All heavy atoms as a GROMACS GRO file, in nm:
protein
  535
    1ALA      N    1  -2.758   0.726  -0.671
    1ALA     CA    2  -2.622   0.681  -0.694
    1ALA      C    3  -2.529   0.761  -0.598
    1ALA      O    4  -2.552   0.881  -0.586
    1ALA     CB    5  -2.583   0.686  -0.833
    2MET      N    6  -2.435   0.687  -0.543
    2MET     CA    7  -2.335   0.751  -0.465
    2MET      C    8  -2.229   0.818  -0.554
    2MET      O    9  -2.182   0.758  -0.648
    2MET     CB   10  -2.280   0.645  -0.373
    2MET     CG   11  -2.216   0.703  -0.239
    2MET     SD   12  -2.174   0.570  -0.125
    2MET     CE   13  -1.999   0.574  -0.144
    3ALA      N   14  -2.184   0.934  -0.504
    3ALA     CA   15  -2.081   1.010  -0.580
    3ALA      C   16  -1.954   0.924  -0.584
    3ALA      O   17  -1.915   0.873  -0.463
    3ALA     CB   18  -2.066   1.145  -0.527
    4ALA      N   19  -1.874   0.934  -0.678
    4ALA     CA   20  -1.739   0.866  -0.676
    4ALA      C   21  -1.646   0.943  -0.594
    4ALA      O   22  -1.656   1.067  -0.568
    4ALA     CB   23  -1.689   0.861  -0.819
    5ARG      N   24  -1.560   0.876  -0.518
    5ARG     CA   25  -1.472   0.936  -0.426
    5ARG      C   26  -1.330   0.885  -0.464
    5ARG      O   27  -1.295   0.766  -0.470
    5ARG     CB   28  -1.510   0.891  -0.283
    5ARG     CG   29  -1.438   0.972  -0.184
    5ARG     CD   30  -1.479   0.935  -0.048
    5ARG     NE   31  -1.421   0.809   0.005
    5ARG     CZ   32  -1.493   0.691   0.021
    5ARG    NH1   33  -1.619   0.680   0.011
    5ARG    NH2   34  -1.418   0.579   0.062
    6ALA      N   35  -1.243   0.984  -0.492
    6ALA     CA   36  -1.109   0.944  -0.536
    6ALA      C   37  -1.018   0.935  -0.418
    6ALA      O   38  -1.022   1.015  -0.311
    6ALA     CB   39  -1.049   1.059  -0.626
    7GLN      N   40  -0.928   0.836  -0.413
    7GLN     CA   41  -0.828   0.816  -0.299
    7GLN      C   42  -0.693   0.834  -0.356
    7GLN      O   43  -0.640   0.741  -0.432
    7GLN     CB   44  -0.847   0.671  -0.239
    7GLN     CG   45  -0.980   0.664  -0.176
    7GLN     CD   46  -1.020   0.513  -0.145
    7GLN    OE1   47  -1.022   0.427  -0.235
    7GLN    NE2   48  -1.053   0.478  -0.027
    8VAL      N   49  -0.630   0.937  -0.335
    8VAL     CA   50  -0.500   0.980  -0.396
    8VAL      C   51  -0.389   0.901  -0.333
    8VAL      O   52  -0.386   0.891  -0.210
    8VAL     CB   53  -0.481   1.131  -0.395
    8VAL    CG1   54  -0.348   1.166  -0.458
    8VAL    CG2   55  -0.587   1.204  -0.470
    9GLY      N   56  -0.300   0.856  -0.406
    9GLY     CA   57  -0.176   0.792  -0.355
    9GLY      C   58  -0.191   0.649  -0.339
    9GLY      O   59  -0.117   0.584  -0.264
   10PHE      N   60  -0.295   0.582  -0.393
   10PHE     CA   61  -0.315   0.438  -0.380
   10PHE      C   62  -0.352   0.382  -0.518
   10PHE      O   63  -0.386   0.446  -0.607
   10PHE     CB   64  -0.445   0.411  -0.293
   10PHE     CG   65  -0.418   0.454  -0.143
   10PHE    CD1   66  -0.470   0.578  -0.111
   10PHE    CD2   67  -0.347   0.378  -0.056
   10PHE    CE1   68  -0.446   0.623   0.029
   10PHE    CE2   69  -0.328   0.423   0.079
   10PHE     CZ   70  -0.380   0.547   0.112
   11ASP      N   71  -0.325   0.254  -0.532
   11ASP     CA   72  -0.386   0.176  -0.638
   11ASP      C   73  -0.462   0.058  -0.587
   11ASP      O   74  -0.457   0.022  -0.468
   11ASP     CB   75  -0.263   0.115  -0.723
   11ASP     CG   76  -0.307   0.052  -0.851
   11ASP    OD1   77  -0.429   0.068  -0.898
   11ASP    OD2   78  -0.227  -0.024  -0.921
   12ARG      N   79  -0.543   0.011  -0.667
   12ARG     CA   80  -0.621  -0.122  -0.636
   12ARG      C   81  -0.583  -0.220  -0.742
   12ARG      O   82  -0.661  -0.234  -0.840
   12ARG     CB   83  -0.778  -0.093  -0.632
   12ARG     CG   84  -0.808  -0.013  -0.517
   12ARG     CD   85  -0.967   0.008  -0.502
   12ARG     NE   86  -1.006   0.094  -0.390
   12ARG     CZ   87  -1.026   0.038  -0.266
   12ARG    NH1   88  -1.016  -0.078  -0.238
   12ARG    NH2   89  -1.062   0.127  -0.176
   13PRO      N   90  -0.468  -0.289  -0.728
   13PRO     CA   91  -0.431  -0.383  -0.832
   13PRO      C   92  -0.520  -0.486  -0.863
   13PRO      O   93  -0.574  -0.543  -0.763
   13PRO     CB   94  -0.289  -0.429  -0.780
   13PRO     CG   95  -0.250  -0.339  -0.669
   13PRO     CD   96  -0.370  -0.282  -0.615
   14GLY      N   97  -0.538  -0.522  -0.988
   14GLY     CA   98  -0.629  -0.638  -1.026
   14GLY      C   99  -0.774  -0.587  -1.061
   14GLY      O  100  -0.804  -0.476  -1.030
   15GLY      N  101  -0.847  -0.681  -1.102
   15GLY     CA  102  -0.985  -0.651  -1.143
   15GLY      C  103  -1.013  -0.579  -1.276
   15GLY      O  104  -1.112  -0.536  -1.302
   16ASP      N  105  -0.904  -0.539  -1.345
   16ASP     CA  106  -0.908  -0.472  -1.464
   16ASP      C  107  -0.982  -0.538  -1.570
   16ASP      O  108  -0.953  -0.645  -1.601
   16ASP     CB  109  -0.777  -0.414  -1.522
   16ASP     CG  110  -0.687  -0.337  -1.415
   16ASP    OD1  111  -0.738  -0.297  -1.310
   16ASP    OD2  112  -0.570  -0.329  -1.446
   17TYR      N  113  -1.079  -0.468  -1.639
   17TYR     CA  114  -1.137  -0.526  -1.762
   17TYR      C  115  -1.126  -0.438  -1.883
   17TYR      O  116  -1.161  -0.478  -1.989
   17TYR     CB  117  -1.287  -0.567  -1.732
   17TYR     CG  118  -1.375  -0.456  -1.704
   17TYR    CD1  119  -1.447  -0.394  -1.819
   17TYR    CD2  120  -1.401  -0.403  -1.574
   17TYR    CE1  121  -1.534  -0.292  -1.787
   17TYR    CE2  122  -1.491  -0.309  -1.553
   17TYR     CZ  123  -1.554  -0.245  -1.668
   17TYR     OH  124  -1.631  -0.142  -1.642
   18ASN      N  125  -1.088  -0.310  -1.850
   18ASN     CA  126  -1.083  -0.213  -1.970
   18ASN      C  127  -0.980  -0.096  -1.920
   18ASN      O  128  -0.984  -0.066  -1.808
   18ASN     CB  129  -1.218  -0.150  -1.996
   18ASN     CG  130  -1.219  -0.081  -2.126
   18ASN    OD1  131  -1.127  -0.072  -2.189
   18ASN    ND2  132  -1.337  -0.021  -2.167
   19SER      N  133  -0.907  -0.055  -2.020
   19SER     CA  134  -0.816   0.067  -1.989
   19SER      C  135  -0.813   0.141  -2.121
   19SER      O  136  -0.835   0.096  -2.225
   19SER     CB  137  -0.689   0.018  -1.939
   19SER     OG  138  -0.617  -0.049  -2.051
   20GLY      N  139  -0.769   0.282  -2.096
   20GLY     CA  140  -0.748   0.354  -2.207
   20GLY      C  141  -0.692   0.492  -2.168
   20GLY      O  142  -0.694   0.529  -2.047
   21PRO      N  143  -0.625   0.560  -2.259
   21PRO     CA  144  -0.570   0.692  -2.228
   21PRO      C  145  -0.672   0.799  -2.197
   21PRO      O  146  -0.790   0.790  -2.247
   21PRO     CB  147  -0.490   0.734  -2.350
   21PRO     CG  148  -0.560   0.654  -2.465
   21PRO     CD  149  -0.610   0.526  -2.408
   22VAL      N  150  -0.637   0.893  -2.124
   22VAL     CA  151  -0.727   1.008  -2.091
   22VAL      C  152  -0.642   1.128  -2.151
   22VAL      O  153  -0.549   1.184  -2.091
   22VAL     CB  154  -0.752   1.032  -1.938
   22VAL    CG1  155  -0.832   1.160  -1.918
   22VAL    CG2  156  -0.813   0.910  -1.880
   23ARG      N  157  -0.687   1.170  -2.269
   23ARG     CA  158  -0.622   1.278  -2.348
   23ARG      C  159  -0.599   1.405  -2.271
   23ARG      O  160  -0.488   1.462  -2.276
   23ARG     CB  161  -0.694   1.303  -2.478
   23ARG     CG  162  -0.710   1.176  -2.559
   23ARG     CD  163  -0.601   1.153  -2.665
   23ARG     NE  164  -0.635   1.034  -2.744
   23ARG     CZ  165  -0.570   0.923  -2.744
   23ARG    NH1  166  -0.462   0.911  -2.653
   23ARG    NH2  167  -0.590   0.824  -2.812
   24ASN      N  168  -0.700   1.454  -2.201
   24ASN     CA  169  -0.679   1.577  -2.129
   24ASN      C  170  -0.612   1.574  -1.998
   24ASN      O  171  -0.608   1.667  -1.924
   24ASN     CB  172  -0.814   1.658  -2.128
   24ASN     CG  173  -0.918   1.596  -2.028
   24ASN    OD1  174  -0.887   1.484  -1.980
   24ASN    ND2  175  -1.030   1.654  -2.014
   25GLY      N  176  -0.590   1.436  -1.941
   25GLY     CA  177  -0.524   1.420  -1.830
   25GLY      C  178  -0.609   1.451  -1.706
   25GLY      O  179  -0.551   1.470  -1.587
   26ASP      N  180  -0.747   1.443  -1.708
   26ASP     CA  181  -0.831   1.482  -1.598
   26ASP      C  182  -0.885   1.358  -1.539
   26ASP      O  183  -0.956   1.276  -1.608
   26ASP     CB  184  -0.945   1.574  -1.654
   26ASP     CG  185  -1.036   1.620  -1.540
   26ASP    OD1  186  -1.023   1.583  -1.423
   26ASP    OD2  187  -1.125   1.706  -1.566
   27PRO      N  188  -0.861   1.326  -1.400
   27PRO     CA  189  -0.915   1.207  -1.350
   27PRO      C  190  -1.068   1.193  -1.351
   27PRO      O  191  -1.129   1.094  -1.353
   27PRO     CB  192  -0.870   1.218  -1.206
   27PRO     CG  193  -0.774   1.327  -1.197
   27PRO     CD  194  -0.782   1.407  -1.320
   28ALA      N  195  -1.138   1.314  -1.358
   28ALA     CA  196  -1.284   1.315  -1.361
   28ALA      C  197  -1.337   1.244  -1.485
   28ALA      O  198  -1.447   1.186  -1.485
   28ALA     CB  199  -1.334   1.460  -1.352
   29VAL      N  200  -1.258   1.239  -1.600
   29VAL     CA  201  -1.304   1.172  -1.717
   29VAL      C  202  -1.297   1.020  -1.681
   29VAL      O  203  -1.391   0.950  -1.727
   29VAL     CB  204  -1.196   1.195  -1.830
   29VAL    CG1  205  -1.219   1.103  -1.950
   29VAL    CG2  206  -1.199   1.351  -1.876
   30CYS      N  207  -1.198   0.975  -1.610
   30CYS     CA  208  -1.202   0.830  -1.570
   30CYS      C  209  -1.322   0.798  -1.482
   30CYS      O  210  -1.381   0.697  -1.497
   30CYS     CB  211  -1.065   0.804  -1.504
   30CYS     SG  212  -1.036   0.629  -1.468
   31ALA      N  213  -1.345   0.883  -1.386
   31ALA     CA  214  -1.463   0.861  -1.297
   31ALA      C  215  -1.594   0.860  -1.372
   31ALA      O  216  -1.680   0.766  -1.358
   31ALA     CB  217  -1.475   0.970  -1.190
   32ALA      N  218  -1.602   0.943  -1.472
   32ALA     CA  219  -1.726   0.940  -1.564
   32ALA      C  220  -1.746   0.818  -1.643
   32ALA      O  221  -1.853   0.762  -1.661
   32ALA     CB  222  -1.734   1.066  -1.650
   33ARG      N  223  -1.624   0.772  -1.700
   33ARG     CA  224  -1.623   0.644  -1.767
   33ARG      C  225  -1.688   0.525  -1.673
   33ARG      O  226  -1.760   0.448  -1.726
   33ARG     CB  227  -1.491   0.596  -1.821
   33ARG     CG  228  -1.442   0.677  -1.932
   33ARG     CD  229  -1.297   0.640  -1.980
   33ARG     NE  230  -1.248   0.731  -2.065
   33ARG     CZ  231  -1.119   0.725  -2.108
   33ARG    NH1  232  -1.032   0.634  -2.069
   33ARG    NH2  233  -1.066   0.827  -2.191
   34CYS      N  234  -1.635   0.517  -1.559
   34CYS     CA  235  -1.682   0.414  -1.464
   34CYS      C  236  -1.826   0.444  -1.435
   34CYS      O  237  -1.906   0.347  -1.438
   34CYS     CB  238  -1.601   0.425  -1.340
   34CYS     SG  239  -1.635   0.295  -1.222
   35ASP      N  240  -1.875   0.564  -1.406
   35ASP     CA  241  -2.014   0.588  -1.380
   35ASP      C  242  -2.109   0.536  -1.482
   35ASP      O  243  -2.227   0.492  -1.462
   35ASP     CB  244  -2.036   0.740  -1.363
   35ASP     CG  245  -1.982   0.788  -1.227
   35ASP    OD1  246  -1.945   0.699  -1.137
   35ASP    OD2  247  -1.965   0.910  -1.211
   36ARG      N  248  -2.062   0.555  -1.610
   36ARG     CA  249  -2.153   0.514  -1.731
   36ARG      C  250  -2.152   0.375  -1.759
   36ARG      O  251  -2.235   0.318  -1.846
   36ARG     CB  252  -2.105   0.591  -1.856
   36ARG     CG  253  -2.121   0.739  -1.849
   36ARG     CD  254  -2.123   0.797  -1.986
   36ARG     NE  255  -1.980   0.787  -2.036
   36ARG     CZ  256  -1.884   0.883  -2.017
   36ARG    NH1  257  -1.908   0.992  -1.963
   36ARG    NH2  258  -1.764   0.864  -2.067
   37ASP      N  259  -2.063   0.290  -1.689
   37ASP     CA  260  -2.054   0.142  -1.724
   37ASP      C  261  -2.099   0.066  -1.603
   37ASP      O  262  -2.044   0.074  -1.497
   37ASP     CB  263  -1.901   0.114  -1.739
   37ASP     CG  264  -1.883  -0.024  -1.801
   37ASP    OD1  265  -1.959  -0.104  -1.762
   37ASP    OD2  266  -1.775  -0.042  -1.871
   38ASN      N  267  -2.207  -0.011  -1.628
   38ASN     CA  268  -2.271  -0.092  -1.519
   38ASN      C  269  -2.180  -0.195  -1.457
   38ASN      O  270  -2.201  -0.238  -1.349
   38ASN     CB  271  -2.392  -0.158  -1.568
   38ASN     CG  272  -2.504  -0.060  -1.589
   38ASN    OD1  273  -2.510   0.050  -1.525
   38ASN    ND2  274  -2.604  -0.096  -1.675
   39ARG      N  275  -2.075  -0.231  -1.541
   39ARG     CA  276  -1.989  -0.338  -1.488
   39ARG      C  277  -1.878  -0.276  -1.390
   39ARG      O  278  -1.818  -0.352  -1.309
   39ARG     CB  279  -1.914  -0.401  -1.609
   39ARG     CG  280  -1.832  -0.521  -1.576
   39ARG     CD  281  -1.780  -0.582  -1.705
   39ARG     NE  282  -1.683  -0.690  -1.668
   39ARG     CZ  283  -1.603  -0.739  -1.758
   39ARG    NH1  284  -1.612  -0.702  -1.877
   39ARG    NH2  285  -1.502  -0.823  -1.716
   40CYS      N  286  -1.856  -0.150  -1.391
   40CYS     CA  287  -1.750  -0.084  -1.321
   40CYS      C  288  -1.793  -0.066  -1.169
   40CYS      O  289  -1.885  -0.007  -1.137
   40CYS     CB  290  -1.725   0.053  -1.376
   40CYS     SG  291  -1.569   0.129  -1.319
   41ARG      N  292  -1.697  -0.108  -1.084
   41ARG     CA  293  -1.710  -0.102  -0.941
   41ARG      C  294  -1.599  -0.016  -0.883
   41ARG      O  295  -1.611   0.041  -0.766
   41ARG     CB  296  -1.699  -0.241  -0.873
   41ARG     CG  297  -1.812  -0.337  -0.915
   41ARG     CD  298  -1.942  -0.292  -0.850
   41ARG     NE  299  -2.053  -0.360  -0.910
   41ARG     CZ  300  -2.132  -0.327  -1.006
   41ARG    NH1  301  -2.124  -0.206  -1.064
   41ARG    NH2  302  -2.230  -0.401  -1.054
   42ALA      N  303  -1.485   0.017  -0.959
   42ALA     CA  304  -1.380   0.095  -0.906
   42ALA      C  305  -1.293   0.127  -1.028
   42ALA      O  306  -1.309   0.075  -1.138
   42ALA     CB  307  -1.295   0.006  -0.807
   43TRP      N  308  -1.206   0.226  -1.011
   43TRP     CA  309  -1.118   0.265  -1.125
   43TRP      C  310  -0.986   0.312  -1.063
   43TRP      O  311  -0.975   0.358  -0.949
   43TRP     CB  312  -1.182   0.376  -1.202
   43TRP     CG  313  -1.236   0.490  -1.129
   43TRP    CD1  314  -1.361   0.514  -1.078
   43TRP    CD2  315  -1.173   0.619  -1.103
   43TRP    NE1  316  -1.374   0.642  -1.011
   43TRP    CE2  317  -1.252   0.700  -1.040
   43TRP    CE3  318  -1.043   0.666  -1.135
   43TRP    CZ2  319  -1.224   0.833  -0.983
   43TRP    CZ3  320  -0.999   0.796  -1.082
   43TRP    CH2  321  -1.099   0.873  -1.014
   44SER      N  322  -0.880   0.309  -1.143
   44SER     CA  323  -0.753   0.370  -1.114
   44SER      C  324  -0.722   0.457  -1.224
   44SER      O  325  -0.747   0.438  -1.339
   44SER     CB  326  -0.648   0.260  -1.094
   44SER     OG  327  -0.670   0.186  -0.973
   45PHE      N  328  -0.643   0.564  -1.182
   45PHE     CA  329  -0.597   0.671  -1.282
   45PHE      C  330  -0.451   0.698  -1.249
   45PHE      O  331  -0.415   0.705  -1.135
   45PHE     CB  332  -0.692   0.784  -1.253
   45PHE     CG  333  -0.637   0.905  -1.350
   45PHE    CD1  334  -0.689   0.923  -1.469
   45PHE    CD2  335  -0.557   1.005  -1.290
   45PHE    CE1  336  -0.649   1.039  -1.552
   45PHE    CE2  337  -0.512   1.112  -1.371
   45PHE     CZ  338  -0.571   1.130  -1.503
   46SER      N  339  -0.373   0.707  -1.362
   46SER     CA  340  -0.238   0.750  -1.342
   46SER      C  341  -0.215   0.870  -1.428
   46SER      O  342  -0.256   0.886  -1.538
   46SER     CB  343  -0.142   0.633  -1.389
   46SER     OG  344  -0.153   0.608  -1.526
   47PHE      N  345  -0.142   0.968  -1.370
   47PHE     CA  346  -0.114   1.101  -1.432
   47PHE      C  347  -0.011   1.084  -1.544
   47PHE      O  348   0.055   0.974  -1.550
   47PHE     CB  349  -0.070   1.190  -1.333
   47PHE     CG  350  -0.175   1.247  -1.250
   47PHE    CD1  351  -0.189   1.201  -1.112
   47PHE    CD2  352  -0.264   1.343  -1.283
   47PHE    CE1  353  -0.296   1.247  -1.028
   47PHE    CE2  354  -0.366   1.395  -1.210
   47PHE     CZ  355  -0.388   1.338  -1.073
   48PRO      N  356  -0.014   1.177  -1.645
   48PRO     CA  357   0.089   1.156  -1.764
   48PRO      C  358   0.219   1.150  -1.711
   48PRO      O  359   0.264   1.207  -1.596
   48PRO     CB  360   0.069   1.293  -1.832
   48PRO     CG  361  -0.070   1.343  -1.796
   48PRO     CD  362  -0.090   1.290  -1.650
   49GLY      N  363   0.300   1.065  -1.768
   49GLY     CA  364   0.454   1.048  -1.744
   49GLY      C  365   0.475   0.960  -1.622
   49GLY      O  366   0.583   0.956  -1.574
   50THR      N  367   0.373   0.882  -1.569
   50THR     CA  368   0.398   0.789  -1.455
   50THR      C  369   0.392   0.656  -1.504
   50THR      O  370   0.499   0.605  -1.536
   50THR     CB  371   0.301   0.815  -1.336
   50THR    OG1  372   0.163   0.809  -1.388
   50THR    CG2  373   0.323   0.946  -1.276
   51ALA      N  374   0.278   0.588  -1.523
   51ALA     CA  375   0.266   0.464  -1.579
   51ALA      C  376   0.301   0.446  -1.725
   51ALA      O  377   0.346   0.362  -1.781
   51ALA     CB  378   0.127   0.403  -1.550
   52SER      N  379   0.260   0.561  -1.794
   52SER     CA  380   0.292   0.570  -1.932
   52SER      C  381   0.296   0.716  -1.977
   52SER      O  382   0.271   0.800  -1.889
   52SER     CB  383   0.186   0.502  -2.017
   52SER     OG  384   0.062   0.558  -2.009
   53ARG      N  385   0.335   0.747  -2.104
   53ARG     CA  386   0.336   0.884  -2.140
   53ARG      C  387   0.206   0.958  -2.124
   53ARG      O  388   0.194   1.074  -2.076
   53ARG     CB  389   0.378   0.892  -2.298
   53ARG     CG  390   0.420   1.020  -2.344
   53ARG     CD  391   0.477   1.012  -2.479
   53ARG     NE  392   0.385   0.966  -2.580
   53ARG     CZ  393   0.286   1.041  -2.641
   53ARG    NH1  394   0.269   1.166  -2.614
   53ARG    NH2  395   0.203   0.979  -2.732
   54ASP      N  396   0.102   0.893  -2.157
   54ASP     CA  397  -0.029   0.956  -2.151
   54ASP      C  398  -0.092   0.922  -2.012
   54ASP      O  399  -0.055   0.826  -1.949
   54ASP     CB  400  -0.133   0.902  -2.254
   54ASP     CG  401  -0.097   0.938  -2.392
   54ASP    OD1  402  -0.053   1.051  -2.411
   54ASP    OD2  403  -0.108   0.855  -2.478
   55ALA      N  404  -0.192   1.003  -1.965
   55ALA     CA  405  -0.274   0.963  -1.844
   55ALA      C  406  -0.346   0.851  -1.876
   55ALA      O  407  -0.392   0.830  -1.993
   55ALA     CB  408  -0.368   1.078  -1.805
   56MET      N  409  -0.368   0.757  -1.791
   56MET     CA  410  -0.437   0.622  -1.821
   56MET      C  411  -0.538   0.598  -1.718
   56MET      O  412  -0.531   0.645  -1.599
   56MET     CB  413  -0.334   0.511  -1.812
   56MET     CG  414  -0.240   0.508  -1.913
   56MET     SD  415  -0.318   0.465  -2.080
   56MET     CE  416  -0.367   0.299  -2.058
   57CYS      N  417  -0.656   0.542  -1.763
   57CYS     CA  418  -0.771   0.505  -1.678
   57CYS      C  419  -0.784   0.361  -1.691
   57CYS      O  420  -0.792   0.304  -1.796
   57CYS     CB  421  -0.893   0.584  -1.736
   57CYS     SG  422  -1.042   0.534  -1.644
   58TRP      N  423  -0.802   0.293  -1.574
   58TRP     CA  424  -0.839   0.148  -1.570
   58TRP      C  425  -0.966   0.126  -1.500
   58TRP      O  426  -0.988   0.176  -1.386
   58TRP     CB  427  -0.726   0.066  -1.484
   58TRP     CG  428  -0.593   0.052  -1.558
   58TRP    CD1  429  -0.565  -0.039  -1.635
   58TRP    CD2  430  -0.486   0.141  -1.558
   58TRP    NE1  431  -0.436  -0.030  -1.687
   58TRP    CE2  432  -0.378   0.089  -1.634
   58TRP    CE3  433  -0.459   0.270  -1.486
   58TRP    CZ2  434  -0.266   0.145  -1.654
   58TRP    CZ3  435  -0.338   0.328  -1.502
   58TRP    CH2  436  -0.243   0.266  -1.584
   59LEU      N  437  -1.065   0.063  -1.569
   59LEU     CA  438  -1.192   0.023  -1.508
   59LEU      C  439  -1.182  -0.110  -1.448
   59LEU      O  440  -1.126  -0.201  -1.504
   59LEU     CB  441  -1.297   0.040  -1.611
   59LEU     CG  442  -1.315   0.173  -1.685
   59LEU    CD1  443  -1.444   0.157  -1.775
   59LEU    CD2  444  -1.329   0.285  -1.590
   60LYS      N  445  -1.238  -0.131  -1.324
   60LYS     CA  446  -1.231  -0.250  -1.253
   60LYS      C  447  -1.369  -0.309  -1.220
   60LYS      O  448  -1.450  -0.227  -1.184
   60LYS     CB  449  -1.154  -0.222  -1.123
   60LYS     CG  450  -1.013  -0.185  -1.154
   60LYS     CD  451  -0.936  -0.131  -1.027
   60LYS     CE  452  -0.795  -0.088  -1.062
   60LYS     NZ  453  -0.704  -0.198  -1.089
   61SER      N  454  -1.381  -0.441  -1.237
   61SER     CA  455  -1.504  -0.495  -1.208
   61SER      C  456  -1.528  -0.546  -1.068
   61SER      O  457  -1.640  -0.584  -1.019
   61SER     CB  458  -1.523  -0.629  -1.299
   61SER     OG  459  -1.413  -0.710  -1.277
   62THR      N  460  -1.407  -0.533  -0.989
   62THR     CA  461  -1.421  -0.562  -0.841
   62THR      C  462  -1.345  -0.450  -0.768
   62THR      O  463  -1.265  -0.384  -0.826
   62THR     CB  464  -1.357  -0.701  -0.812
   62THR    OG1  465  -1.226  -0.689  -0.847
   62THR    CG2  466  -1.431  -0.815  -0.878
   63VAL      N  467  -1.369  -0.427  -0.638
   63VAL     CA  468  -1.301  -0.341  -0.556
   63VAL      C  469  -1.199  -0.421  -0.487
   63VAL      O  470  -1.224  -0.497  -0.402
   63VAL     CB  471  -1.403  -0.271  -0.458
   63VAL    CG1  472  -1.317  -0.175  -0.372
   63VAL    CG2  473  -1.511  -0.199  -0.528
   64THR      N  474  -1.078  -0.400  -0.531
   64THR     CA  475  -0.957  -0.486  -0.473
   64THR      C  476  -0.897  -0.414  -0.368
   64THR      O  477  -0.910  -0.290  -0.349
   64THR     CB  478  -0.856  -0.516  -0.582
   64THR    OG1  479  -0.812  -0.397  -0.646
   64THR    CG2  480  -0.917  -0.609  -0.702
   65PRO      N  481  -0.814  -0.462  -0.279
   65PRO     CA  482  -0.752  -0.405  -0.162
   65PRO      C  483  -0.656  -0.295  -0.205
   65PRO      O  484  -0.596  -0.301  -0.311
   65PRO     CB  485  -0.673  -0.516  -0.096
   65PRO     CG  486  -0.730  -0.641  -0.130
   65PRO     CD  487  -0.787  -0.618  -0.281
   66LEU      N  488  -0.652  -0.189  -0.122
   66LEU     CA  489  -0.576  -0.080  -0.149
   66LEU      C  490  -0.427  -0.111  -0.140
   66LEU      O  491  -0.384  -0.189  -0.047
   66LEU     CB  492  -0.598   0.044  -0.057
   66LEU     CG  493  -0.718   0.126  -0.068
   66LEU    CD1  494  -0.732   0.223   0.047
   66LEU    CD2  495  -0.700   0.207  -0.198
   67LYS      N  496  -0.334  -0.045  -0.210
   67LYS     CA  497  -0.186  -0.060  -0.203
   67LYS      C  498  -0.129   0.071  -0.225
   67LYS      O  499  -0.176   0.153  -0.320
   67LYS     CB  500  -0.149  -0.158  -0.321
   67LYS     CG  501  -0.002  -0.168  -0.331
   67LYS     CD  502   0.028  -0.278  -0.440
   67LYS     CE  503   0.143  -0.237  -0.547
   67LYS     NZ  504   0.170  -0.103  -0.571
   68ASP      N  505  -0.040   0.117  -0.140
   68ASP     CA  506   0.029   0.245  -0.166
   68ASP      C  507   0.093   0.254  -0.290
   68ASP      O  508   0.169   0.163  -0.332
   68ASP     CB  509   0.140   0.270  -0.050
   68ASP     CG  510   0.080   0.300   0.085
   68ASP    OD1  511  -0.038   0.349   0.087
   68ASP    OD2  512   0.147   0.278   0.184
   69ASP      N  513   0.068   0.366  -0.359
   69ASP     CA  514   0.122   0.385  -0.497
   69ASP      C  515   0.126   0.532  -0.521
   69ASP      O  516   0.017   0.593  -0.537
   69ASP     CB  517   0.047   0.318  -0.600
   69ASP     CG  518   0.119   0.299  -0.737
   69ASP    OD1  519   0.205   0.402  -0.763
   69ASP    OD2  520   0.113   0.208  -0.812
   70LYS      N  521   0.244   0.597  -0.547
   70LYS     CA  522   0.242   0.740  -0.575
   70LYS      C  523   0.202   0.788  -0.708
   70LYS      O  524   0.194   0.906  -0.737
   70LYS     CB  525   0.380   0.791  -0.534
   70LYS     CG  526   0.432   0.777  -0.393
   70LYS     CD  527   0.321   0.828  -0.296
   70LYS     CE  528   0.341   0.769  -0.148
   70LYS     NZ  529   0.220   0.728  -0.077
   71CYS      N  530   0.183   0.700  -0.802
   71CYS     CA  531   0.143   0.731  -0.936
   71CYS      C  532  -0.010   0.791  -0.937
   71CYS      O  533  -0.045   0.838  -1.038
   71CYS     CB  534   0.139   0.617  -1.040
   71CYS     SG  535   0.316   0.571  -1.079
   0.00000   0.00000   0.00000
């Protein structure tokens, strides 16, 4: 398996099939959720206080085009 690679300062809008808070605010938790899920092809993570009060993880079933996003 290829190691997950985070791209900071971007979003990949669309393709979401699951989302949830990341209580400790660590993006590695989101990466691990994707790694454990066979359906997951990409993920997006937002830090606490940006998209919502909690850090959030979105699992995506497709790799959608990059869009600049500072969250």
